[in-house]
Steps between C-alpha positions, in 0.01 A plus 500: 500500500653740752425866437871584459512277191225688320646755261371850570476842338532803733249780459392774743644335807367150431659195342241359261516139387628463144225247426218504249160350578587148384823491702320638805237227477769232483676648803182519707376156396835343589517634856410237761168567678662439838773761444500801735258775406628722219342819371452607138434871442402665173576874519341726241539875441269583789707288739829645381381859538374419850832338594689809389277714722508257793836317492419335835282263296793383286597208728156346440598459135874451538441213741274312260627182340399618153430845357326515163441821306128551435514795261573515130494879527783497756702253293468707183570826677809349664636393163424845359721649773777251422438285807486121501144375526400165651248277324139595572290239679161652589357362821165439330666294227700303755192428712296385201782278376549338840134406523484383139832316472646417841239467775301177493133494591564276802781692666440753778503869418494777760369850428516813717268775384230527231126463553357148540321530165832570325669201661203278418510608135872426474453161667220413259694613197800281581319218679680563828380270776711614798501878539565657840386864502517784748394853412625737771304817582574831332795668668616177660861606461442768764351250745759274670233244590373480141855466369568221750179324395599516133849367567366221722257399226775480239726298727214262583416447132828419324496461123754480224355831376349768721347803328514829689236725346464786749676775308838665540675545736270292725568175318874559510480574875324168557748311281798652682347407837454140388861480383623654825298261720630197309198275562322517163588287198466535123494809280304816573415709196408867546248533218279803569182493291596203281217280627243756387606443140483122533156524660374718216422796727748721317607480137861510394606689193514307171833325450615744231434792734698325774794436270497863392549599863163674512314286751513793741298708250245221466457475878480878531217506246316231698526682835620860452371630834700248704816480287556849359684631807712185529610503138571871506722443804674217317644742245767554768648169383652686205683736733624210710632314197664814364671559835626142503638535149683817602656325799627234261670768292682645800 
């Protein structure tokens, strides 16, 4: 399905797909494996705050085939300010559903990022027999040679689904480069830390906590030293949504 036929909901400079998880899975599963490489990005509050501060990064997201909102907090806050809110499709939920419902054990899967033990655990959990994995060095996005190596690996290991797990905005930079070069095939999903949950190295919040929009609080309690500054900075999302609502009133 061409991207211009996917209904979207505009929010904070991005057009988010008006698709829930089930509809997203059908769309992804129905795309031919040999189709030109297409990127799927899943912006959350952290991404949106960063994009407001560094608008030069916006094309990385605007040029993606599919943008899915990965934040119940953002969706609820948007509605509170009278803004339309797209459906929420967390990247971790999408990744888990793809492995459980769409990807067969025999088909190739390509992964960029994550430690070998994480990839091995995911492969064992889902019985994956053909996993191509490359974990670039820390700071590879500042090393042209390392970036070129990562891109060459992805182009040499085509798969219906490629998982880019090197964090934002590095994964979006790689995805945009693959789209621009036009040699890769399949779908590239920018999924951040999603594989850590599937491998059991990090625990997700209980489902009721997720549905209440409090997964951020659960993760903060698990790792306050690393996440406290990020989540405090993310309170700026409220100001951004308020400003957007005011522009709509003008």
